[in-house]
VMD Tcl script that builds the backbone (N, CA, C; Angstrom):
set m [mol new atoms 510]
animate dup $m
set s [atomselect $m all]
$s set {name element resname resid chain x y z} {
  {N N MET 1 A 15.989 20.000 2.665}
  {CA C MET 1 A 17.092 20.102 3.540}
  {C C MET 1 A 18.090 21.168 3.083}
  {N N GLU 2 A 18.110 22.282 3.590}
  {CA C GLU 2 A 19.146 23.289 3.078}
  {C C GLU 2 A 20.335 23.268 4.046}
  {N N PRO 3 A 21.555 23.110 3.404}
  {CA C PRO 3 A 22.784 23.154 4.235}
  {C C PRO 3 A 23.038 24.519 4.788}
  {N N ARG 4 A 23.843 24.410 5.843}
  {CA C ARG 4 A 24.163 25.706 6.546}
  {C C ARG 4 A 25.035 26.598 5.684}
  {N N SER 5 A 25.822 25.981 4.783}
  {CA C SER 5 A 26.687 26.808 4.006}
  {C C SER 5 A 26.623 26.235 2.541}
  {N N GLY 6 A 27.351 26.796 1.647}
  {CA C GLY 6 A 27.407 26.456 0.186}
  {C C GLY 6 A 28.561 25.401 0.018}
  {N N CYS 7 A 29.274 24.996 1.092}
  {CA C CYS 7 A 30.309 24.102 0.996}
  {C C CYS 7 A 29.824 22.727 0.662}
  {N N ALA 8 A 30.438 22.048 -0.397}
  {CA C ALA 8 A 30.075 20.740 -0.780}
  {C C ALA 8 A 30.290 19.640 0.367}
  {N N ILE 9 A 31.339 19.753 1.014}
  {CA C ILE 9 A 31.691 18.860 2.117}
  {C C ILE 9 A 30.713 19.028 3.254}
  {N N ASN 10 A 30.406 20.313 3.608}
  {CA C ASN 10 A 29.403 20.554 4.610}
  {C C ASN 10 A 27.989 19.933 4.247}
  {N N ALA 11 A 27.596 20.095 3.003}
  {CA C ALA 11 A 26.310 19.650 2.564}
  {C C ALA 11 A 26.278 18.205 2.644}
  {N N ALA 12 A 27.384 17.492 2.302}
  {CA C ALA 12 A 27.379 15.947 2.362}
  {C C ALA 12 A 27.357 15.549 3.902}
  {N N VAL 13 A 28.166 16.141 4.697}
  {CA C VAL 13 A 28.245 15.864 6.087}
  {C C VAL 13 A 26.829 15.975 6.751}
  {N N GLU 14 A 26.140 17.185 6.348}
  {CA C GLU 14 A 24.823 17.317 6.951}
  {C C GLU 14 A 23.826 16.246 6.627}
  {N N ALA 15 A 24.021 15.616 5.402}
  {CA C ALA 15 A 23.102 14.654 4.963}
  {C C ALA 15 A 23.427 13.270 5.473}
  {N N LEU 16 A 24.783 13.091 5.599}
  {CA C LEU 16 A 25.301 11.685 5.960}
  {C C LEU 16 A 26.067 11.602 7.151}
  {N N GLY 17 A 26.357 12.740 7.945}
  {CA C GLY 17 A 27.496 12.868 8.882}
  {C C GLY 17 A 27.313 12.207 10.146}
  {N N ASP 18 A 26.484 11.283 10.408}
  {CA C ASP 18 A 26.507 10.543 11.678}
  {C C ASP 18 A 26.733 9.110 11.465}
  {N N HIS 19 A 27.267 8.428 12.446}
  {CA C HIS 19 A 27.563 7.015 12.136}
  {C C HIS 19 A 26.355 6.174 11.993}
  {N N TRP 20 A 25.164 6.454 12.635}
  {CA C TRP 20 A 23.999 5.718 12.414}
  {C C TRP 20 A 23.501 5.688 11.006}
  {N N SER 21 A 23.630 6.903 10.402}
  {CA C SER 21 A 23.171 6.992 9.007}
  {C C SER 21 A 23.997 6.039 8.057}
  {N N PHE 22 A 25.198 6.074 8.268}
  {CA C PHE 22 A 26.199 5.206 7.449}
  {C C PHE 22 A 25.802 3.612 7.679}
  {N N LEU 23 A 25.562 3.319 8.995}
  {CA C LEU 23 A 25.271 1.990 9.344}
  {C C LEU 23 A 23.939 1.528 8.802}
  {N N VAL 24 A 22.818 2.421 8.727}
  {CA C VAL 24 A 21.601 2.133 8.207}
  {C C VAL 24 A 21.881 1.803 6.677}
  {N N LEU 25 A 22.530 2.697 6.000}
  {CA C LEU 25 A 22.894 2.524 4.607}
  {C C LEU 25 A 23.656 1.266 4.240}
  {N N ARG 26 A 24.606 0.889 5.205}
  {CA C ARG 26 A 25.302 -0.296 5.110}
  {C C ARG 26 A 24.357 -1.481 5.051}
  {N N ASP 27 A 23.404 -1.449 6.052}
  {CA C ASP 27 A 22.387 -2.671 6.177}
  {C C ASP 27 A 21.458 -2.705 5.021}
  {N N VAL 28 A 21.181 -1.561 4.449}
  {CA C VAL 28 A 20.242 -1.565 3.321}
  {C C VAL 28 A 21.027 -2.089 2.115}
  {N N ILE 29 A 22.241 -1.650 1.910}
  {CA C ILE 29 A 23.032 -1.998 0.773}
  {C C ILE 29 A 23.518 -3.413 0.745}
  {N N PHE 30 A 24.141 -3.747 1.929}
  {CA C PHE 30 A 24.701 -5.130 1.931}
  {C C PHE 30 A 23.858 -6.207 2.529}
  {N N GLY 31 A 22.975 -5.744 3.376}
  {CA C GLY 31 A 22.107 -6.818 3.986}
  {C C GLY 31 A 20.739 -6.828 3.413}
  {N N ASP 32 A 20.421 -5.960 2.413}
  {CA C ASP 32 A 19.147 -5.929 1.799}
  {C C ASP 32 A 18.016 -5.799 2.778}
  {N N ARG 33 A 18.339 -5.078 3.887}
  {CA C ARG 33 A 17.205 -4.870 4.899}
  {C C ARG 33 A 16.432 -3.642 4.455}
  {N N ARG 34 A 15.110 -3.811 4.234}
  {CA C ARG 34 A 14.381 -2.709 3.480}
  {C C ARG 34 A 13.262 -2.320 4.460}
  {N N TYR 35 A 13.043 -2.998 5.542}
  {CA C TYR 35 A 11.886 -2.692 6.480}
  {C C TYR 35 A 12.395 -2.326 7.912}
  {N N PHE 36 A 11.578 -1.478 8.496}
  {CA C PHE 36 A 12.140 -1.017 9.819}
  {C C PHE 36 A 12.505 -2.154 10.753}
  {N N ARG 37 A 11.744 -3.260 10.949}
  {CA C ARG 37 A 11.974 -4.340 11.878}
  {C C ARG 37 A 13.280 -4.988 11.392}
  {N N GLU 38 A 13.418 -5.224 10.163}
  {CA C GLU 38 A 14.657 -5.825 9.682}
  {C C GLU 38 A 15.900 -5.025 10.033}
  {N N LEU 39 A 15.822 -3.735 9.891}
  {CA C LEU 39 A 16.933 -2.846 10.171}
  {C C LEU 39 A 17.144 -2.876 11.630}
  {N N LEU 40 A 16.053 -2.720 12.532}
  {CA C LEU 40 A 16.206 -2.774 13.970}
  {C C LEU 40 A 16.817 -4.062 14.541}
  {N N ASN 41 A 16.176 -5.156 14.013}
  {CA C ASN 41 A 16.691 -6.503 14.577}
  {C C ASN 41 A 17.947 -6.908 13.972}
  {N N GLY 42 A 18.304 -6.485 12.764}
  {CA C GLY 42 A 19.527 -6.916 12.128}
  {C C GLY 42 A 20.746 -6.083 12.466}
  {N N SER 43 A 20.625 -5.013 13.233}
  {CA C SER 43 A 21.698 -4.161 13.532}
  {C C SER 43 A 22.609 -4.801 14.585}
  {N N ILE 44 A 23.815 -5.181 14.211}
  {CA C ILE 44 A 24.799 -5.763 15.087}
  {C C ILE 44 A 25.333 -4.772 16.108}
  {N N GLU 45 A 25.141 -3.479 15.853}
  {CA C GLU 45 A 25.593 -2.455 16.756}
  {C C GLU 45 A 24.389 -2.062 17.747}
  {N N GLY 46 A 23.167 -2.580 17.567}
  {CA C GLY 46 A 22.172 -2.402 18.513}
  {C C GLY 46 A 21.525 -1.003 18.447}
  {N N ILE 47 A 21.177 -0.593 17.300}
  {CA C ILE 47 A 20.516 0.824 17.159}
  {C C ILE 47 A 19.163 0.752 17.900}
  {N N ALA 48 A 18.943 1.738 18.563}
  {CA C ALA 48 A 17.605 1.944 19.343}
  {C C ALA 48 A 16.542 2.328 18.294}
  {N N SER 49 A 15.321 1.922 18.598}
  {CA C SER 49 A 14.186 2.222 17.673}
  {C C SER 49 A 14.014 3.713 17.347}
  {N N ASN 50 A 14.050 4.606 18.371}
  {CA C ASN 50 A 13.971 5.955 18.116}
  {C C ASN 50 A 15.064 6.567 17.273}
  {N N ILE 51 A 16.296 6.004 17.437}
  {CA C ILE 51 A 17.359 6.469 16.619}
  {C C ILE 51 A 17.229 6.113 15.174}
  {N N LEU 52 A 16.773 4.799 15.038}
  {CA C LEU 52 A 16.527 4.302 13.643}
  {C C LEU 52 A 15.460 5.079 12.956}
  {N N SER 53 A 14.364 5.344 13.705}
  {CA C SER 53 A 13.251 6.101 13.105}
  {C C SER 53 A 13.730 7.436 12.644}
  {N N SER 54 A 14.582 8.079 13.508}
  {CA C SER 54 A 15.000 9.445 13.229}
  {C C SER 54 A 15.960 9.374 12.046}
  {N N ARG 55 A 16.870 8.420 11.952}
  {CA C ARG 55 A 17.754 8.388 10.786}
  {C C ARG 55 A 17.122 8.006 9.516}
  {N N LEU 56 A 16.114 7.128 9.493}
  {CA C LEU 56 A 15.303 6.844 8.236}
  {C C LEU 56 A 14.646 8.145 7.836}
  {N N LYS 57 A 14.053 8.870 8.696}
  {CA C LYS 57 A 13.370 10.083 8.288}
  {C C LYS 57 A 14.348 11.107 7.706}
  {N N LYS 58 A 15.506 11.241 8.304}
  {CA C LYS 58 A 16.592 12.049 7.852}
  {C C LYS 58 A 17.010 11.694 6.461}
  {N N LEU 59 A 17.190 10.358 6.271}
  {CA C LEU 59 A 17.738 9.875 4.954}
  {C C LEU 59 A 16.633 10.003 3.790}
  {N N VAL 60 A 15.421 9.832 4.190}
  {CA C VAL 60 A 14.319 10.113 3.201}
  {C C VAL 60 A 14.323 11.642 2.948}
  {N N ALA 61 A 14.256 12.455 3.940}
  {CA C ALA 61 A 14.285 13.940 3.743}
  {C C ALA 61 A 15.414 14.374 2.824}
  {N N ALA 62 A 16.571 13.737 2.935}
  {CA C ALA 62 A 17.786 14.129 2.230}
  {C C ALA 62 A 17.836 13.556 0.771}
  {N N GLY 63 A 16.706 12.696 0.455}
  {CA C GLY 63 A 16.656 12.154 -0.823}
  {C C GLY 63 A 17.629 10.948 -1.038}
  {N N ILE 64 A 18.027 10.302 -0.062}
  {CA C ILE 64 A 18.966 9.157 -0.092}
  {C C ILE 64 A 18.141 7.927 -0.149}
  {N N LEU 65 A 17.057 7.892 0.609}
  {CA C LEU 65 A 16.104 6.733 0.577}
  {C C LEU 65 A 14.733 7.228 0.174}
  {N N THR 66 A 13.886 6.312 -0.248}
  {CA C THR 66 A 12.458 6.542 -0.412}
  {C C THR 66 A 11.764 5.622 0.544}
  {N N LYS 67 A 10.580 6.052 0.945}
  {CA C LYS 67 A 9.712 5.185 1.749}
  {C C LYS 67 A 8.469 4.952 1.012}
  {N N ASP 68 A 8.134 3.666 0.663}
  {CA C ASP 68 A 6.929 3.345 -0.021}
  {C C ASP 68 A 5.782 3.532 1.002}
  {N N ASP 69 A 4.701 4.073 0.501}
  {CA C ASP 69 A 3.572 4.183 1.359}
  {C C ASP 69 A 2.980 2.864 1.556}
  {N N ALA 70 A 2.819 2.495 2.914}
  {CA C ALA 70 A 2.341 1.305 3.285}
  {C C ALA 70 A 0.799 1.304 3.265}
  {N N LEU 71 A 0.217 0.249 2.702}
  {CA C LEU 71 A -1.259 0.135 2.725}
  {C C LEU 71 A -1.620 -0.313 4.077}
  {N N ARG 72 A -2.880 -0.245 4.495}
  {CA C ARG 72 A -3.366 -0.706 5.692}
  {C C ARG 72 A -2.857 -2.194 5.962}
  {N N GLY 73 A -2.324 -2.445 7.100}
  {CA C GLY 73 A -1.878 -3.769 7.455}
  {C C GLY 73 A -0.454 -4.200 6.793}
  {N N GLN 74 A 0.123 -3.241 6.022}
  {CA C GLN 74 A 1.396 -3.664 5.384}
  {C C GLN 74 A 2.450 -2.819 6.003}
  {N N ARG 75 A 3.761 -3.230 5.868}
  {CA C ARG 75 A 4.871 -2.530 6.377}
  {C C ARG 75 A 5.424 -1.623 5.214}
  {N N ALA 76 A 5.904 -0.481 5.620}
  {CA C ALA 76 A 6.572 0.388 4.770}
  {C C ALA 76 A 7.947 -0.071 4.307}
  {N N ARG 77 A 8.257 -0.066 3.009}
  {CA C ARG 77 A 9.590 -0.572 2.614}
  {C C ARG 77 A 10.383 0.631 2.120}
  {N N TYR 78 A 11.645 0.619 2.481}
  {CA C TYR 78 A 12.659 1.682 2.104}
  {C C TYR 78 A 13.429 1.162 0.910}
  {N N SER 79 A 13.746 2.124 -0.040}
  {CA C SER 79 A 14.609 1.866 -1.106}
  {C C SER 79 A 15.645 2.972 -1.279}
  {N N LEU 80 A 16.758 2.557 -1.907}
  {CA C LEU 80 A 17.784 3.528 -2.244}
  {C C LEU 80 A 17.321 4.397 -3.377}
  {N N THR 81 A 17.642 5.645 -3.418}
  {CA C THR 81 A 17.516 6.494 -4.596}
  {C C THR 81 A 18.848 6.420 -5.306}
  {N N GLU 82 A 18.999 7.045 -6.441}
  {CA C GLU 82 A 20.317 7.107 -7.107}
  {C C GLU 82 A 21.266 7.753 -6.252}
  {N N ALA 83 A 20.853 8.810 -5.442}
  {CA C ALA 83 A 21.834 9.475 -4.494}
  {C C ALA 83 A 22.216 8.490 -3.480}
  {N N GLY 84 A 21.384 7.676 -3.120}
  {CA C GLY 84 A 21.712 6.618 -2.034}
  {C C GLY 84 A 22.655 5.626 -2.596}
  {N N ILE 85 A 22.447 5.217 -3.819}
  {CA C ILE 85 A 23.328 4.267 -4.474}
  {C C ILE 85 A 24.746 4.892 -4.687}
  {N N GLN 86 A 24.756 6.271 -4.904}
  {CA C GLN 86 A 25.979 6.966 -5.129}
  {C C GLN 86 A 26.846 7.097 -3.811}
  {N N THR 87 A 26.253 6.688 -2.658}
  {CA C THR 87 A 27.012 6.714 -1.356}
  {C C THR 87 A 27.948 5.503 -1.322}
  {N N LEU 88 A 27.764 4.493 -2.219}
  {CA C LEU 88 A 28.567 3.177 -2.026}
  {C C LEU 88 A 30.096 3.551 -2.236}
  {N N PRO 89 A 30.521 4.378 -3.120}
  {CA C PRO 89 A 31.955 4.701 -3.148}
  {C C PRO 89 A 32.453 5.278 -1.914}
  {N N ILE 90 A 31.641 6.119 -1.190}
  {CA C ILE 90 A 32.058 6.763 0.002}
  {C C ILE 90 A 32.176 5.635 1.222}
  {N N ILE 91 A 31.153 4.800 1.174}
  {CA C ILE 91 A 31.191 3.683 2.132}
  {C C ILE 91 A 32.352 2.754 1.854}
  {N N PHE 92 A 32.637 2.538 0.593}
  {CA C PHE 92 A 33.807 1.668 0.219}
  {C C PHE 92 A 35.072 2.327 0.746}
  {N N ALA 93 A 35.169 3.672 0.543}
  {CA C ALA 93 A 36.504 4.395 1.069}
  {C C ALA 93 A 36.531 4.307 2.509}
  {N N LEU 94 A 35.453 4.508 3.218}
  {CA C LEU 94 A 35.444 4.391 4.750}
  {C C LEU 94 A 35.854 2.976 5.171}
  {N N GLY 95 A 35.292 1.982 4.504}
  {CA C GLY 95 A 35.701 0.619 4.803}
  {C C GLY 95 A 37.178 0.328 4.664}
  {N N ASN 96 A 37.694 0.821 3.562}
  {CA C ASN 96 A 39.163 0.704 3.260}
  {C C ASN 96 A 39.918 1.346 4.389}
  {N N TRP 97 A 39.562 2.541 4.802}
  {CA C TRP 97 A 40.284 3.203 5.911}
  {C C TRP 97 A 40.168 2.412 7.083}
  {N N GLY 98 A 39.006 1.757 7.327}
  {CA C GLY 98 A 38.829 0.912 8.531}
  {C C GLY 98 A 39.640 -0.377 8.463}
  {N N LEU 99 A 39.840 -0.916 7.329}
  {CA C LEU 99 A 40.792 -2.092 7.109}
  {C C LEU 99 A 42.145 -1.708 7.493}
  {N N ASP 100 A 42.617 -0.449 7.080}
  {CA C ASP 100 A 44.015 -0.145 7.358}
  {C C ASP 100 A 44.364 0.391 8.735}
  {N N TRP 101 A 43.253 0.928 9.451}
  {CA C TRP 101 A 43.497 1.639 10.651}
  {C C TRP 101 A 42.774 1.130 11.879}
  {N N ARG 102 A 41.910 0.169 11.768}
  {CA C ARG 102 A 41.115 -0.394 12.948}
  {C C ARG 102 A 41.069 -1.868 12.857}
  {N N THR 103 A 40.928 -2.411 13.993}
  {CA C THR 103 A 40.772 -3.862 14.121}
  {C C THR 103 A 39.331 -4.270 13.793}
  {N N GLY 104 A 39.235 -5.554 13.660}
  {CA C GLY 104 A 37.803 -6.146 13.521}
  {C C GLY 104 A 37.858 -7.592 13.433}
  {N N THR 105 A 36.770 -8.178 13.348}
  {CA C THR 105 A 36.736 -9.617 13.301}
  {C C THR 105 A 36.901 -10.143 11.778}
  {N N PRO 106 A 37.527 -11.256 11.637}
  {CA C PRO 106 A 37.754 -11.776 10.207}
  {C C PRO 106 A 36.383 -11.817 9.405}
  {N N GLU 107 A 35.351 -12.346 9.925}
  {CA C GLU 107 A 34.147 -12.475 9.177}
  {C C GLU 107 A 33.445 -11.085 8.887}
  {N N LEU 108 A 33.643 -10.099 9.700}
  {CA C LEU 108 A 33.148 -8.892 9.401}
  {C C LEU 108 A 34.009 -7.921 8.412}
  {N N ARG 109 A 35.266 -8.298 8.316}
  {CA C ARG 109 A 36.142 -7.646 7.517}
  {C C ARG 109 A 36.222 -8.209 6.132}
  {N N THR 110 A 35.778 -9.459 5.931}
  {CA C THR 110 A 35.929 -10.156 4.638}
  {C C THR 110 A 35.183 -9.501 3.455}
  {N N ARG 111 A 34.070 -8.959 3.670}
  {CA C ARG 111 A 33.386 -8.334 2.585}
  {C C ARG 111 A 34.119 -7.170 2.027}
  {N N GLN 112 A 34.592 -6.399 2.920}
  {CA C GLN 112 A 35.442 -5.172 2.604}
  {C C GLN 112 A 36.721 -5.593 1.894}
  {N N GLU 113 A 37.372 -6.726 2.432}
  {CA C GLU 113 A 38.594 -7.196 1.764}
  {C C GLU 113 A 38.296 -7.697 0.323}
  {N N LEU 114 A 37.186 -8.322 0.063}
  {CA C LEU 114 A 36.824 -8.757 -1.247}
  {C C LEU 114 A 36.531 -7.461 -2.157}
  {N N MET 115 A 35.876 -6.472 -1.717}
  {CA C MET 115 A 35.659 -5.344 -2.415}
  {C C MET 115 A 36.979 -4.607 -2.773}
  {N N ARG 116 A 37.843 -4.528 -1.697}
  {CA C ARG 116 A 39.184 -3.850 -2.135}
  {C C ARG 116 A 39.953 -4.717 -3.119}
  {N N ALA 117 A 39.900 -5.959 -2.975}
  {CA C ALA 117 A 40.634 -6.842 -3.941}
  {C C ALA 117 A 40.104 -6.687 -5.376}
  {N N GLU 118 A 38.808 -6.502 -5.497}
  {CA C GLU 118 A 38.107 -6.416 -6.831}
  {C C GLU 118 A 38.089 -4.959 -7.377}
  {N N GLY 119 A 38.292 -4.088 -6.432}
  {CA C GLY 119 A 38.386 -2.690 -6.852}
  {C C GLY 119 A 37.117 -1.982 -7.386}
  {N N MET 120 A 37.311 -0.886 -7.982}
  {CA C MET 120 A 36.155 -0.059 -8.480}
  {C C MET 120 A 35.151 -0.752 -9.587}
  {N N PRO 121 A 35.765 -1.582 -10.427}
  {CA C PRO 121 A 34.853 -2.393 -11.295}
  {C C PRO 121 A 33.706 -3.160 -10.507}
  {N N PHE 122 A 34.157 -3.693 -9.294}
  {CA C PHE 122 A 33.176 -4.431 -8.512}
  {C C PHE 122 A 32.209 -3.516 -7.949}
  {N N ILE 123 A 32.631 -2.284 -7.503}
  {CA C ILE 123 A 31.741 -1.260 -6.865}
  {C C ILE 123 A 30.751 -0.795 -7.920}
  {N N GLU 124 A 31.245 -0.617 -9.124}
  {CA C GLU 124 A 30.193 -0.203 -10.290}
  {C C GLU 124 A 29.290 -1.414 -10.523}
  {N N GLU 125 A 29.708 -2.616 -10.497}
  {CA C GLU 125 A 28.766 -3.760 -10.732}
  {C C GLU 125 A 27.766 -3.820 -9.566}
  {N N LEU 126 A 28.229 -3.598 -8.381}
  {CA C LEU 126 A 27.320 -3.664 -7.198}
  {C C LEU 126 A 26.311 -2.444 -7.360}
  {N N MET 127 A 26.829 -1.294 -7.845}
  {CA C MET 127 A 25.818 -0.218 -8.044}
  {C C MET 127 A 24.791 -0.550 -9.073}
  {N N ASP 128 A 25.202 -1.250 -10.077}
  {CA C ASP 128 A 24.206 -1.628 -11.085}
  {C C ASP 128 A 23.204 -2.590 -10.496}
  {N N GLU 129 A 23.675 -3.539 -9.687}
  {CA C GLU 129 A 22.694 -4.511 -8.963}
  {C C GLU 129 A 21.781 -3.775 -8.052}
  {N N LEU 130 A 22.216 -2.795 -7.352}
  {CA C LEU 130 A 21.421 -1.989 -6.454}
  {C C LEU 130 A 20.340 -1.226 -7.241}
  {N N ARG 131 A 20.718 -0.744 -8.439}
  {CA C ARG 131 A 19.786 -0.045 -9.315}
  {C C ARG 131 A 18.694 -0.953 -9.758}
  {N N VAL 132 A 18.989 -2.247 -10.014}
  {CA C VAL 132 A 17.963 -3.278 -10.301}
  {C C VAL 132 A 17.024 -3.524 -9.103}
  {N N ARG 133 A 17.597 -3.712 -7.998}
  {CA C ARG 133 A 16.766 -4.092 -6.807}
  {C C ARG 133 A 15.948 -2.944 -6.335}
  {N N HIS 134 A 16.536 -1.716 -6.356}
  {CA C HIS 134 A 15.981 -0.455 -5.697}
  {C C HIS 134 A 15.166 0.373 -6.631}
  {N N LEU 135 A 15.634 0.508 -7.887}
  {CA C LEU 135 A 15.042 1.370 -8.817}
  {C C LEU 135 A 14.309 0.798 -10.029}
  {N N GLY 136 A 14.377 -0.558 -10.018}
  {CA C GLY 136 A 13.676 -1.236 -11.071}
  {C C GLY 136 A 14.458 -1.159 -12.427}
  {N N ALA 137 A 15.666 -0.953 -12.407}
  {CA C ALA 137 A 16.460 -0.834 -13.727}
  {C C ALA 137 A 16.612 -2.269 -14.303}
  {N N ALA 138 A 16.806 -2.281 -15.627}
  {CA C ALA 138 A 16.936 -3.517 -16.303}
  {C C ALA 138 A 18.287 -4.178 -15.803}
  {N N PRO 139 A 18.279 -5.451 -15.617}
  {CA C PRO 139 A 19.562 -6.099 -15.252}
  {C C PRO 139 A 20.644 -6.023 -16.325}
  {N N VAL 140 A 21.832 -5.892 -15.827}
  {CA C VAL 140 A 23.023 -5.853 -16.740}
  {C C VAL 140 A 23.501 -7.343 -16.898}
  {N N GLU 141 A 23.561 -7.731 -18.178}
  {CA C GLU 141 A 24.023 -9.132 -18.413}
  {C C GLU 141 A 25.460 -9.348 -17.983}
  {N N ARG 142 A 25.632 -10.239 -17.091}
  {CA C ARG 142 A 27.087 -10.645 -16.607}
  {C C ARG 142 A 26.988 -12.161 -16.413}
  {N N GLU 143 A 28.268 -12.783 -16.493}
  {CA C GLU 143 A 28.391 -14.118 -16.286}
  {C C GLU 143 A 28.723 -14.391 -14.849}
  {N N GLY 144 A 28.295 -15.484 -14.203}
  {CA C GLY 144 A 28.571 -15.894 -12.980}
  {C C GLY 144 A 27.678 -15.092 -11.839}
  {N N PRO 145 A 27.962 -15.337 -10.550}
  {CA C PRO 145 A 27.234 -14.697 -9.537}
  {C C PRO 145 A 27.435 -13.242 -9.499}
  {N N GLY 146 A 26.297 -12.534 -8.930}
  {CA C GLY 146 A 26.413 -11.051 -8.928}
  {C C GLY 146 A 27.263 -10.672 -7.659}
  {N N PRO 147 A 27.400 -9.415 -7.514}
  {CA C PRO 147 A 28.317 -8.942 -6.450}
  {C C PRO 147 A 27.774 -9.213 -5.012}
  {N N LEU 148 A 26.452 -9.024 -4.799}
  {CA C LEU 148 A 25.965 -9.284 -3.496}
  {C C LEU 148 A 26.114 -10.814 -3.169}
  {N N GLU 149 A 25.817 -11.674 -4.135}
  {CA C GLU 149 A 26.064 -13.118 -3.882}
  {C C GLU 149 A 27.481 -13.448 -3.596}
  {N N ARG 150 A 28.408 -12.793 -4.242}
  {CA C ARG 150 A 29.775 -13.042 -4.106}
  {C C ARG 150 A 30.303 -12.530 -2.614}
  {N N LEU 151 A 29.660 -11.465 -2.198}
  {CA C LEU 151 A 29.971 -10.888 -0.908}
  {C C LEU 151 A 29.442 -11.830 0.169}
  {N N GLU 152 A 28.294 -12.310 0.008}
  {CA C GLU 152 A 27.625 -13.300 1.008}
  {C C GLU 152 A 28.503 -14.507 1.085}
  {N N ALA 153 A 28.830 -15.077 -0.113}
  {CA C ALA 153 A 29.640 -16.292 -0.141}
  {C C ALA 153 A 30.990 -16.109 0.581}
  {N N ALA 154 A 31.652 -14.959 0.398}
  {CA C ALA 154 A 32.840 -14.710 1.056}
  {C C ALA 154 A 32.682 -14.652 2.554}
  {N N TYR 155 A 31.544 -13.971 3.062}
  {CA C TYR 155 A 31.238 -13.826 4.508}
  {C C TYR 155 A 31.017 -15.267 4.949}
  {N N GLN 156 A 30.194 -16.076 4.286}
  {CA C GLN 156 A 29.831 -17.396 4.785}
  {C C GLN 156 A 31.015 -18.292 4.867}
  {N N ALA 157 A 31.905 -18.173 3.913}
  {CA C ALA 157 A 33.171 -18.993 3.953}
  {C C ALA 157 A 33.975 -18.777 5.199}
  {N N VAL 158 A 34.090 -17.436 5.597}
  {CA C VAL 158 A 34.822 -17.187 6.793}
  {C C VAL 158 A 34.063 -17.320 8.051}
  {N N ALA 159 A 32.777 -17.018 8.041}
  {CA C ALA 159 A 31.973 -17.202 9.210}
  {C C ALA 159 A 31.753 -18.615 9.504}
  {N N GLY 160 A 31.613 -19.460 8.502}
  {CA C GLY 160 A 31.416 -20.882 8.687}
  {C C GLY 160 A 32.705 -21.569 9.186}
  {N N GLY 161 A 33.941 -21.004 8.662}
  {CA C GLY 161 A 35.187 -21.500 9.176}
  {C C GLY 161 A 35.420 -21.167 10.621}
  {N N GLU 162 A 34.939 -19.899 11.006}
  {CA C GLU 162 A 35.078 -19.448 12.367}
  {C C GLU 162 A 34.219 -20.355 13.347}
  {N N ALA 163 A 33.007 -20.644 12.922}
  {CA C ALA 163 A 32.097 -21.464 13.618}
  {C C ALA 163 A 32.684 -22.905 13.825}
  {N N ALA 164 A 33.308 -23.465 12.719}
  {CA C ALA 164 A 33.827 -24.767 12.786}
  {C C ALA 164 A 34.995 -24.803 13.812}
  {N N LYS 165 A 35.928 -23.726 13.776}
  {CA C LYS 165 A 36.932 -23.582 14.691}
  {C C LYS 165 A 36.447 -23.579 16.226}
  {N N ALA 166 A 35.438 -22.863 16.370}
  {CA C ALA 166 A 34.784 -22.699 17.767}
  {C C ALA 166 A 34.179 -24.103 18.130}
  {N N GLY 167 A 33.591 -24.893 17.226}
  {CA C GLY 167 A 33.163 -26.190 17.468}
  {C C GLY 167 A 34.227 -27.224 17.750}
  {N N ASP 168 A 35.374 -27.007 17.122}
  {CA C ASP 168 A 36.479 -27.892 17.389}
  {C C ASP 168 A 37.086 -27.677 18.717}
  {N N ALA 169 A 37.137 -26.400 19.099}
  {CA C ALA 169 A 37.703 -26.013 20.432}
  {C C ALA 169 A 36.748 -26.465 21.568}
  {N N GLY 170 A 35.522 -26.622 21.341}
  {CA C GLY 170 A 34.555 -26.946 22.389}
  {C C GLY 170 A 34.381 -28.370 22.726}
}
mol reanalyze $m
mol bondsrecalc $m
mol representation Tube
mol addrep $m
């Protein structure tokens, strides 16, 4: 993939510059969705299969994802490359902007709020965990739950509370 110009911002935008690409990366990173069907069925924004297929091909061509060759009867699995893992600070910055300037539901904002509260050390820890999951790196010894587990717990705490409120109202 050759960019149209030598500008670093242009090159990044050409590789990542549409909202579906960021949402696919979000779902791979935070939802651990690594198969086409998981990405298609798990998209809360309702991505169409042809759009998903196009974005996955684009992200693979850009070196952001890899696609494991599926053997007969098996599904192909997508994994982040180091370049893909390095998109996390960009996604983090976009999410922080969204917290400040856009509305959303409490359960869908809670993960970003946790990441913001924990800051860049949390993002680095999450990148380390992604390297283990996607690149086969050796785990980094840490105490307590990992970042993905903490993000899921934060989401469940708010989503469970929202469901309980809805049940009380009904």
